[in-house]
N, C-alpha and C positions, 0 to 999 in steps of 0.2 A: 472166564466166562463175558459175554459181552450182551447189551441189552439190544433187542430189535429196534432198529432204527429206521425201519422202511416206514413209508408214507401209507397210513391205513387205507386212503382212499385208492392208491393204486393198487394196492393188494387185494382190495373187494373187487377192482374191476377185473385184473387176473382171473381172480377165482371165479367171477361171473363167466368170462370168456372159456376157462376151462370148462367150466360146466356144462355150458352152452353147445361147446363142442364135442360133448361125450365123453369127456375125460375120465368119468367115474365108470365107464363100463367095464367087463370084466378083463381081469389081467391075462392073456394068454399062460405066464408063469405061474398064476395062482388062481384058476378058473373057479377053485371051489369057494374063496373066500370072496365075501361081500366087500364092495368097496366102500371106505368111509369118508364123508365129506370132511374137508380140510386136512384131516390126519393123512389121507392117501394123495394129496394135492402139493403140488411145487409150494404151493404158498406155506406150507408147513414149513417151519424154520429147521425141522428135524429131517426133513425128507430125503429118503436115502440114506439117512445116518444112522447105522444100526450102532456105532461104538461112541461113546461120550457125548449123548445128545444134551442137548442145551435144556434147561428146566422151562415147562411150558410157561410158567411166571413172567418169562422174559418175552414171550411171544405179543406183537403188536396186537393180536386178535384178542388179548386176553382183558384188555380194556373195555371189552364190550360184554362181557361177563359179569354178572352182579358180584358186588365185592363178598357176599358170604359164600359165593360158591367157587371162587378161585382157586381154591386148595384141593378142589375134587382132581380125581387122577388125570383127566381130560377134561380140562376146562372149557376148550371150545364147545364140547357137547351139550353146555349149559348156556348159551348165547340165547336168549329170548328172540323167537323168530317170528311173532305175531302178537295181538292184543290178548291172547289167550293166555299166553305165557309157555307157549309150547317151546321144546327146544329139541336138537337132534337127540338127547338122551330119550326123551319121550316118543318121540317120532319113529325110532329105531323098534320101539316096542310093538307098534301096531301099523304102521304105513308100509308099502313096499318101496322098492328102490324108487320108481316113476314118481310116486308121489312126495317122498323126502325130497328129490331134486326139486320138484315143482315149488314145494314149500320155500326151501333156501334159494331158488332162483328170484321167487317174488321178495324174499326179506332182502337179497341181495342188491335189487333195483331199487326198491325204496329206501334203502339206506343210502346207496352210492347218491341219489337224486338228493337227500336230505343233505349230506354233507357238502354236495357240489353248490347247493343253494344258499346254506350257510356261509360258505365261503363269498360265494357272489354276494351276498349282502353284506358281509364284514367289509369286503372292498368297497363297496358303494358307500356304506355308511363312513369309511375313513376318511372319504372325499369331503363329507358334509357334517358330520359331527367330531367333537373332541374324543379322543382315542381312549377306550376304558381299560383299565388296567386288568390283564389278565385275558381270559376267552369269556368276554361278556359282553353281551348285546342290550342295549336300552330297549325296553318296550313300554306300551301304552296299558293302563288297566282294562280289564274286560268290558265293563259297561260304559267307559269312555269313547268308545267305537260305535260309529254307526251301524257296523254289522259285526257284533260280536263274534271272535274267533280266536282260534289258537294264539298263545302270547309269542309263539316263536314268528318272526316275521317272515320266514321264508316258507312258512305253512299255511295253507289255505282252508283248512279243515274248519267250518262255521260250528259255533258252539250251541250246544244242545244240551237240555239238563240231564237227559238219562244217555248220553253220548259215551259215558266213560271218562277216562283221564283222569288228571288230578288239580285240585284247586289249592290255591295259594292265597292267603292274606296277608298285608301288611297294612301297619298303620302309618301315618304320614311322619310321626316322631321317629327318628332312628333308633333312640332309646327303647322305644315300645314295638319295633318292627317284629311281625310274627309272621311264621309260614305255615301255621298249624290251621287248618281251615276247621277243624272240629274243635277248636280251643274255646274258651269261654269269652263271651262278649258281654258289654255293658253298655249300657244307653247312654252312657256319658262321653264315648269314644267312638261310638258307630258312624259318625260323621266323618271320622278321619280314618276310617278303614278303605283300602281298596282292595279289590278282588282280581285274581290274575287265574287264568286256567291254561295248562299243557294238555292237548290231545293225546290220546293212549299211545300212539306212536311216538311223538315228540317227548312223554313223559320217561320213556326209557333212554333217552340221551341227555335230555337237558332237566336243569332245577332252577330255580328261581333263587336271588340274594339280593340283599340290600347294599347298594353302593354308595358311600358316604357322599359323593360329590354329585352321582347321577341319579341317584334313585334306586328304583327297583330295575334290576337286570337279569337277563336270561344266563344261564352259566351253563356249560359242559359239565356232565356229570364225571366223565373222565377226560382230565386235562391233557391228556396225550393226543386228543381228537385236534386235528390240524387247523382250527381256525388263527389261531395265533400264529402259524407257520405262514399262512396265506396274507396275515397282515404284514408279516415282516419281509415277505414277497414284494409286497405294495409298496412298503416304504422304502427297501431299495430300488424298485422301479423309478419312484419319485427322485429319489437322491441323484438317479443317472440321468 
């Protein structure tokens, strides 16, 4: 058994193209059977493979599934598609095929744009800042910006108190760093606390962490996402 080593971005682009070209229309061989997103697409690592299929846990799409749902029978049905947390498993229960495809198309476009912009920012920062360890990007505190916005440098969503998303709180001291926005606060250390915020969409892709050398950084929830790959490609290009 081999791990799926395809580039996630290229897989999502192919899936969007397949969907937009009507790939999920009724099959002439099985016109009575509904077509399922991802499962009936060439992007599925077990597409047209009836014997000895690879386990879904090896699929590149599994990294987009919440960790607690990756053991489901069909994990890709549990990828969150919007800020409401809807996924294919829930959409199949009350939406028709057209509505399902529209929701998936919107999610694919947004996710592709996020990954592409994250790669672009990673390449840009590699020219101007010291490289961070792993898939991490340095960020600025929420209220240290003239126009507070999502901590993801590639995201332009403006901060709103009632806009959802996820808050993070870190103290200046590495030993006292905290990411629990609802945790206890004391008057003695409030002046050292810095706040960060991820919008609803980015909170499904990123988290925040303290980097000993660079301070608070943005990190991918799934290390398989290809920011690191983009940086390796850039380093190779610079060497050449």
